[in-house]
C-alpha positions as CSV (number, residue, x, y, z in Angstrom):
1,M,119.0,108.7,112.7
2,Q,120.4,107.3,115.9
3,V,118.7,104.1,117.1
4,T,117.8,104.2,120.8
5,A,115.5,101.2,121.0
6,R,117.9,99.6,123.4
7,R,117.0,102.4,125.9
8,F,113.2,101.9,125.6
9,K,112.7,101.6,129.4
10,K,114.6,104.8,130.0
11,N,112.9,106.5,127.1
12,A,109.5,105.5,128.3
13,H,110.2,106.6,131.9
14,G,111.2,110.0,130.6
15,A,108.1,110.3,128.5
16,L,105.9,109.4,131.4
17,Q,107.4,112.3,133.4
18,D,107.3,114.8,130.4
19,D,104.2,117.0,130.8
20,N,104.2,118.2,127.2
21,I,104.2,114.6,125.9
22,Q,101.5,113.6,128.3
23,K,99.4,116.6,127.3
24,A,99.9,115.9,123.6
25,F,99.2,112.2,123.7
26,S,96.2,112.6,126.0
27,K,94.3,113.7,122.9
28,V,94.9,110.4,121.0
29,K,92.2,108.4,122.8
30,G,89.5,110.8,121.9
31,G,90.6,111.5,118.3
32,F,91.6,108.8,115.8
33,P,90.0,105.8,117.5
34,I,86.6,107.4,117.7
35,A,86.8,108.7,114.1
36,R,87.8,105.2,112.9
37,A,85.0,103.5,114.7
38,K,82.5,105.9,113.2
39,A,83.9,105.5,109.7
40,A,84.0,101.7,109.9
41,G,80.4,101.6,111.3
42,E,79.1,103.6,108.4
43,L,80.5,101.0,105.9
44,P,78.6,97.7,106.3
45,E,81.2,95.8,104.2
46,F,84.2,97.1,106.1
47,D,85.2,93.8,107.7
48,A,84.6,91.9,104.5
49,L,86.9,94.4,102.7
50,R,89.6,93.7,105.4
51,D,89.4,90.0,104.6
52,Q,89.8,90.8,100.9
53,A,92.7,93.1,101.5
54,R,94.5,90.5,103.7
55,D,94.0,87.8,101.0
56,L,95.1,90.1,98.2
57,K,98.2,91.2,100.1
58,N,99.1,87.6,100.8
59,H,98.7,86.8,97.0
60,I,101.0,89.8,96.2
61,L,103.7,88.7,98.6
62,D,103.6,85.2,97.2
63,N,104.2,86.7,93.8
64,L,106.2,89.8,94.7
65,D,109.0,89.3,92.1
66,Y,106.5,89.0,89.3
67,Y,104.6,92.2,90.2
68,L,107.7,94.2,90.8
69,E,109.1,93.3,87.4
70,Y,105.8,94.0,85.8
71,F,105.7,97.4,87.5
72,E,109.2,98.2,86.2
73,E,108.2,97.3,82.6
74,Q,105.3,99.7,82.8
75,V,107.4,102.5,84.3
76,L,109.9,102.2,81.5
77,L,107.1,102.2,78.9
78,Q,105.9,105.5,80.3
79,G,109.3,107.0,80.1
80,G,110.4,106.7,83.7
81,K,113.3,104.9,85.3
82,V,113.5,102.4,88.1
83,H,116.4,102.0,90.5
84,W,116.7,98.7,92.4
85,C,118.3,99.2,95.8
86,S,119.1,96.3,98.2
87,S,120.2,98.6,101.1
88,Y,119.7,102.1,102.5
89,A,123.2,103.0,101.3
90,D,122.3,102.0,97.7
91,A,119.1,104.0,97.9
92,R,120.8,107.1,99.3
93,A,123.4,106.9,96.5
94,A,120.7,106.5,93.8
95,V,118.8,109.6,95.0
96,L,122.0,111.6,95.3
97,E,123.1,110.7,91.8
98,I,119.7,111.8,90.4
99,C,119.9,115.1,92.3
100,R,123.4,115.8,91.1
101,A,122.4,115.0,87.5
102,A,119.6,117.6,88.0
103,E,122.2,120.0,89.5
104,A,119.9,120.3,92.5
105,K,120.6,122.8,95.3
106,T,117.3,122.4,97.0
107,V,114.9,119.5,97.2
108,T,111.3,119.5,98.4
109,K,110.0,116.4,100.1
110,G,106.6,114.9,100.8
111,K,106.1,112.7,103.9
112,S,107.8,109.4,103.5
113,M,108.6,106.8,106.1
114,I,111.1,105.0,103.9
115,T,113.2,108.1,103.6
116,E,113.1,108.4,107.4
117,E,114.5,104.9,107.5
118,M,117.4,105.7,105.2
119,A,118.1,109.1,106.9
120,L,117.9,110.7,103.4
121,N,117.7,114.3,104.7
122,D,121.0,114.1,106.5
123,H,122.7,112.4,103.5
124,L,121.5,115.2,101.1
125,A,122.5,117.9,103.5
126,A,125.9,116.4,104.0
127,N,126.4,116.5,100.2
128,G,125.4,120.2,99.8
129,I,121.7,119.8,98.9
130,E,119.1,121.3,101.1
131,P,116.1,119.1,101.8
132,I,112.8,120.9,102.8
133,E,110.0,118.9,104.3
134,T,106.6,120.1,103.0
135,D,104.2,118.1,105.1
136,L,103.3,120.4,108.0
137,G,104.1,117.8,110.7
138,E,107.3,116.8,109.0
139,Y,108.2,120.5,108.6
140,I,107.7,121.1,112.3
141,I,109.9,118.2,113.4
142,Q,112.6,119.1,110.8
143,L,112.8,122.5,112.5
144,A,113.1,120.7,115.8
145,H,115.7,118.3,114.5
146,E,113.6,115.3,115.6
147,Y,112.0,112.3,113.9
148,P,108.3,111.4,113.6
149,S,106.5,110.1,116.7
150,H,103.6,108.8,114.6
151,I,103.2,107.4,111.1
152,I,100.5,109.8,109.9
153,A,100.9,112.6,112.4
154,P,104.7,113.1,112.7
155,A,104.5,116.1,115.2
156,L,101.8,114.5,117.4
157,H,104.1,114.9,120.4
158,K,104.3,118.7,120.0
159,T,102.0,121.0,121.8
160,K,100.7,124.2,120.1
161,D,103.0,126.3,122.4
162,Q,106.0,124.3,121.3
163,V,105.2,124.8,117.6
164,S,104.7,128.5,118.2
165,D,108.2,128.7,119.8
166,L,109.7,126.8,116.9
167,F,108.2,129.1,114.3
168,H,109.1,132.2,116.2
169,Q,112.7,131.0,116.4
170,H,113.1,129.9,112.8
171,H,110.9,132.2,110.8
172,E,112.4,135.5,111.8
173,K,114.9,135.3,108.9
174,Y,111.9,135.3,106.6
175,G,110.6,138.5,108.1
176,F,108.1,137.0,110.6
177,S,108.9,138.6,113.9
178,E,105.6,138.1,115.8
179,R,105.1,135.0,117.9
180,L,101.8,133.6,116.8
181,T,99.6,131.3,118.9
182,D,96.5,130.9,116.7
183,P,96.7,127.5,114.9
184,Q,95.3,128.8,111.6
185,A,97.8,131.7,111.7
186,L,100.6,129.3,112.3
187,V,99.5,127.2,109.3
188,N,99.3,130.3,107.1
189,E,102.8,131.4,108.1
190,A,104.2,128.0,107.2
191,R,102.3,128.0,103.9
192,R,103.7,131.4,102.9
193,I,107.3,130.2,103.6
194,L,106.9,126.9,101.8
195,R,105.2,128.4,98.7
196,D,108.5,129.9,97.5
197,K,110.3,126.6,98.3
198,Y,108.1,124.6,96.0
199,V,108.8,127.0,93.1
200,A,112.6,127.1,93.7
201,A,113.1,123.4,94.2
202,D,115.2,121.6,91.6
203,V,113.9,118.1,92.6
204,G,110.8,116.8,94.3
205,I,110.9,113.6,96.4
206,T,107.8,111.7,97.6
207,G,107.1,108.4,99.1
208,A,104.4,106.1,97.7
209,N,101.5,104.5,99.4
210,F,101.0,102.2,96.4
211,L,102.8,101.1,93.2
212,I,100.4,100.1,90.5
213,A,101.9,97.3,88.4
214,E,99.5,97.4,85.4
215,T,100.1,101.1,84.8
216,G,103.5,101.8,86.3
217,S,101.9,104.5,88.5
218,T,102.9,105.7,92.0
219,V,100.1,106.8,94.4
220,I,100.4,109.2,97.3
221,V,97.6,109.9,99.8
222,T,97.7,113.2,101.6
223,N,95.4,115.8,103.2
224,E,97.4,118.9,102.5
225,G,98.2,118.9,98.8
226,N,101.9,119.4,99.5
227,G,102.7,116.1,97.7
228,D,101.1,117.3,94.5
229,L,103.2,120.5,94.5
230,T,106.3,118.5,95.4
231,Q,106.0,116.1,92.5
232,S,104.6,118.4,89.8
233,L,106.5,121.7,90.0
234,P,110.2,120.6,90.0
235,K,111.8,119.3,86.8
236,T,112.6,115.9,88.4
237,H,110.3,113.7,90.5
238,I,111.8,110.9,92.6
239,A,109.3,108.4,94.2
240,V,111.0,106.4,96.9
241,S,109.2,103.2,98.0
242,S,109.8,99.9,99.8
243,I,109.2,96.9,97.6
244,E,106.0,95.6,99.3
245,K,103.9,98.6,98.2
246,V,103.2,97.1,94.8
247,V,99.6,96.1,93.9
248,P,98.5,94.4,90.7
249,T,95.8,96.8,89.3
250,L,94.0,100.1,89.7
251,E,91.0,98.2,91.0
252,D,93.1,96.5,93.6
253,A,94.4,99.9,94.7
254,S,90.8,101.1,95.2
255,L,90.2,98.2,97.7
256,F,93.1,99.4,99.8
257,L,92.1,103.1,99.5
258,R,88.6,102.3,100.9
259,L,90.3,100.9,104.0
260,L,93.3,103.3,104.4
261,A,91.8,106.6,105.3
262,R,89.0,105.1,107.4
263,S,91.6,103.2,109.4
264,A,94.0,106.1,109.7
265,T,92.0,109.3,110.3
266,G,88.4,108.2,110.1
267,Q,87.8,109.8,106.7
268,E,86.1,108.1,103.8
269,M,89.0,109.2,101.6
270,S,91.9,111.5,102.2
271,V,91.6,115.0,100.6
272,Y,94.2,114.2,97.9
273,T,94.8,110.8,96.3
274,T,97.3,111.4,93.5
275,F,98.4,109.0,90.8
276,S,101.6,109.7,88.9
277,T,102.5,107.9,85.8
278,G,105.8,108.7,84.1
279,P,107.2,112.2,83.2
280,R,105.3,115.0,81.5
281,R,104.0,114.3,78.0
282,T,104.4,116.7,75.2
283,D,100.7,117.9,75.5
284,D,100.8,118.1,79.4
285,I,100.7,121.7,80.7
286,D,102.8,120.8,83.8
287,G,104.6,118.0,85.5
288,P,108.2,116.8,85.8
289,A,110.5,116.2,82.8
290,N,112.1,113.3,84.6
291,F,110.4,110.5,86.6
292,H,112.4,108.1,88.8
293,V,111.2,105.3,91.2
294,V,113.7,104.2,93.8
295,L,112.7,100.7,95.1
296,V,114.2,99.8,98.5
297,D,114.5,96.3,99.9
298,S,116.7,96.7,103.0
299,G,115.8,93.4,104.6
300,R,112.2,93.2,103.6
301,S,112.7,90.3,101.3
302,D,114.2,88.4,104.2
303,L,110.8,88.4,105.8
304,L,109.2,86.5,102.9
305,G,108.4,82.9,103.8
306,T,109.0,83.4,107.6
307,N,106.6,83.6,110.5
308,K,106.8,87.4,110.3
309,Q,105.9,87.8,106.6
310,D,102.5,89.2,107.6
311,L,104.3,92.4,108.6
312,L,104.7,93.2,104.9
313,R,100.9,93.6,104.6
314,C,101.1,96.9,106.5
315,L,99.5,99.9,104.9
316,K,101.2,102.4,107.3
317,C,97.8,103.7,108.5
318,G,98.8,104.0,112.2
319,A,95.6,102.4,113.5
320,C,97.5,100.0,115.7
321,M,99.3,102.7,117.6
322,N,96.2,104.9,117.8
323,H,94.5,102.1,119.8
324,C,97.5,100.9,121.8
325,P,97.5,101.8,125.6
326,V,101.3,101.5,125.8
327,Y,101.9,103.9,122.8
328,Q,99.3,106.4,124.2
329,A,101.2,106.4,127.5
330,V,104.8,106.7,126.4
331,G,104.6,108.3,122.9
332,G,106.4,107.4,119.7
333,H,110.0,108.4,120.5
334,S,110.3,105.9,123.3
335,Y,110.5,103.1,120.7
336,G,113.8,104.5,119.5
337,W,113.4,104.1,115.7
338,V,111.2,105.1,112.8
339,Y,108.2,103.0,113.6
340,P,106.5,103.3,117.0
341,G,103.6,101.4,118.6
342,P,102.7,97.8,117.9
343,I,103.9,97.8,114.3
344,G,107.3,99.1,115.6
345,A,107.4,96.5,118.4
346,A,106.9,93.8,115.7
347,L,109.0,95.2,112.9
348,N,111.9,97.1,114.4
349,P,113.6,93.9,115.8
350,H,114.0,92.7,112.3
351,M,115.1,96.1,110.9
352,V,117.6,97.2,113.6
353,G,118.4,93.8,115.2
354,L,116.8,91.8,118.0
355,E,119.5,92.6,120.5
356,E,119.0,96.4,119.9
357,A,115.2,96.2,120.0
358,R,114.6,93.3,122.4
359,H,112.5,95.5,124.8
360,L,110.0,96.4,122.1
361,P,108.1,93.1,121.8
362,S,107.6,93.2,125.5
363,A,106.1,96.7,125.4
364,S,102.6,95.3,125.0
365,T,99.7,94.4,127.2
366,F,98.7,91.8,124.6
367,C,95.2,93.3,124.8
368,G,94.8,92.5,121.0
369,R,93.4,95.9,120.0
370,C,96.1,96.4,117.4
371,E,95.2,93.2,115.6
372,E,91.5,94.0,116.1
373,V,91.7,97.3,114.2
374,C,94.4,96.5,111.6
375,P,92.8,96.9,108.1
376,V,94.8,94.0,106.8
377,R,94.6,91.9,109.9
378,I,98.2,91.6,110.8
379,P,98.6,89.3,113.9
380,L,100.8,91.7,115.7
381,P,100.6,90.0,119.2
382,K,101.5,86.7,117.6
383,I,104.5,88.2,115.9
384,M,105.6,89.9,119.1
385,R,105.4,86.5,120.9
386,H,107.7,85.0,118.2
387,W,110.2,87.8,119.0
388,R,110.0,87.1,122.7
389,E,110.7,83.4,122.1
390,E,113.6,84.2,119.9
391,A,115.1,86.7,122.4
392,F,114.9,84.0,125.1
393,Q,116.5,81.4,122.9
394,A,119.2,83.7,121.7
395,Q,119.9,84.7,125.3
396,V,119.7,88.4,124.6
397,T,117.4,88.9,127.5
398,P,118.9,89.5,131.0
399,K,119.8,86.4,133.0
400,P,117.4,87.1,135.9
401,E,114.5,87.3,133.3
402,R,115.6,84.0,131.7
403,W,116.0,82.3,135.1
404,G,112.5,83.6,136.1
405,I,110.9,82.2,132.9
406,G,112.8,78.9,133.3
407,L,111.6,78.6,137.0
408,W,108.0,79.3,135.9
409,A,108.3,76.7,133.1
410,F,109.7,74.1,135.6
411,F,106.6,74.4,137.8
412,A,104.2,74.9,134.8
413,K,105.2,71.5,133.5
414,R,104.4,69.9,136.9
415,P,100.8,70.5,137.8
416,A,101.1,68.8,141.2
417,L,103.5,71.6,142.2
418,Y,102.1,74.4,140.1
419,R,98.6,74.4,141.4
420,P,99.3,74.6,145.2
421,L,101.9,77.3,144.6
422,T,99.5,79.4,142.5
423,R,96.8,79.0,145.2
424,F,99.3,80.2,147.8
425,A,100.4,83.1,145.7
426,A,96.8,84.2,145.0
427,R,95.9,84.0,148.7
428,S,99.0,85.9,149.7
429,L,98.4,88.7,147.1
430,K,94.8,89.0,148.2
431,I,95.8,89.5,151.8
432,M,98.4,92.1,150.7
433,G,95.7,94.0,148.7
434,G,93.6,94.5,151.9
435,R,90.1,95.8,151.7
436,K,90.8,98.0,148.7
437,G,92.0,95.1,146.7
438,V,95.1,96.9,145.3
439,I,98.8,96.5,145.9
440,R,100.9,99.7,145.8
441,R,104.4,98.1,145.9
442,L,105.7,94.7,144.7
443,P,109.4,94.1,144.6
444,L,109.4,91.9,141.4
445,L,106.9,94.2,139.6
446,K,108.5,97.5,140.4
447,G,108.1,98.6,136.7
448,W,104.3,98.2,137.1
449,T,103.8,99.5,140.7
450,D,106.0,102.6,140.2
451,V,103.3,104.1,137.9
452,R,100.1,102.2,138.8
453,D,98.5,100.0,141.4
454,F,98.5,96.3,141.0
455,P,95.1,94.7,141.3
456,A,95.1,91.9,144.0
457,P,93.6,88.6,142.8
458,Q,90.1,88.0,143.9
459,G,88.2,84.7,144.4
460,K,89.7,81.3,143.6
461,T,92.2,80.2,141.0
462,F,91.0,79.1,137.5
463,M,91.6,75.4,138.2
464,E,89.6,75.7,141.5
465,Q,86.7,77.4,139.7
466,W,86.8,74.9,136.8
467,K,86.7,71.9,139.1
468,K,83.8,73.4,141.0
469,Q,81.9,74.0,137.8
470,Q,82.5,70.4,136.7
471,R,81.2,69.1,140.0
472,E,78.1,71.2,139.8
473,S,77.3,70.2,136.2
474,R,77.2,66.5,137.0
């Protein structure tokens, strides 16, 4: 996929003016966050489980090489194969080689963020193999030639009318000529089309929410059951996963499963939680004859031991973006790569380069809601601050911005100058705000005041109030 993170400001401005995007994302505030809060509130030990999950993830990352090698041993014992891939190119080549060995013409796919990262669909299509997304959201955006705008709800940015138009345009060749508008009817139409695809597919590709080291199993968590059909009907199953998904034991996986669905959709558990262990045995009535796991690094090991290692704890639940006011306003595509929202703002600079994604760490109000709801307590605001500091030091930010920060730093280091200047600025802005206490236009804050009013400061500065409190307490 084409990376457009460099154009975040332009992308965001366009999203703010797009009525369909605003209509679609207006539902986020009243959906996932409320469901998560209810699910968390009904589990008294929810916060204790988050602490356990954070600590367990840290232990795994400290011993990642051991658990990955242990996982490989168990996969081999179960009759499967593991492919180690340091880059997206290696991973694409590995998947293509497996598909060619299976003489595949069509491939069904379950929802997988890592295959989005590596642009697998385009690679397969360019080599004469048709990929078919089976998750309904992924299927919709595949028809639209777009990429996900949300980790767990890929087509969140699409309205019902847009989906109706897409199906009417693309399904006529299957004999569906009527334009449907009822959501259930649209789902049924997609189901009827995909049913034949499952049966005809030569290879099934899924992602993996977890890799179980002690059993060599891969785990997928879905609500539609498409993943089960994708990995059990074709003769070959390929599970593509990034390396940090490994967990030591089945019991450890149960800890993360108790947090994942509650954080993502507000469910106690997703409808389907499927464990796959090796190819079909002789006494199995179904299942693939060949089982492959493609492990993808692509820069993740470079995060180990750094001040951004905590990013590798991510469960890909989407809770951070569900609660982010910036994401809710500008949508997922504004971020310009696979991962949107706070996790994208913190991860994408590493994955696509700081110069390309320099805007993203600044696309935050630092309200802290992302860290507050993260099931593994990733300090996302702290990591975004690290990126801001590195962008400043590497001089990838515009000169006026660096000069402005440098000027502020000059005065901030000199309290005798800083305090009177802040008093003067606060008084001036208060006057500009008038009786309503809001400022509609500010030259240096045009990005803010173009879309919202700026609240004028009220009362005295912090230092003035603090000194007054100290005098009164004596």
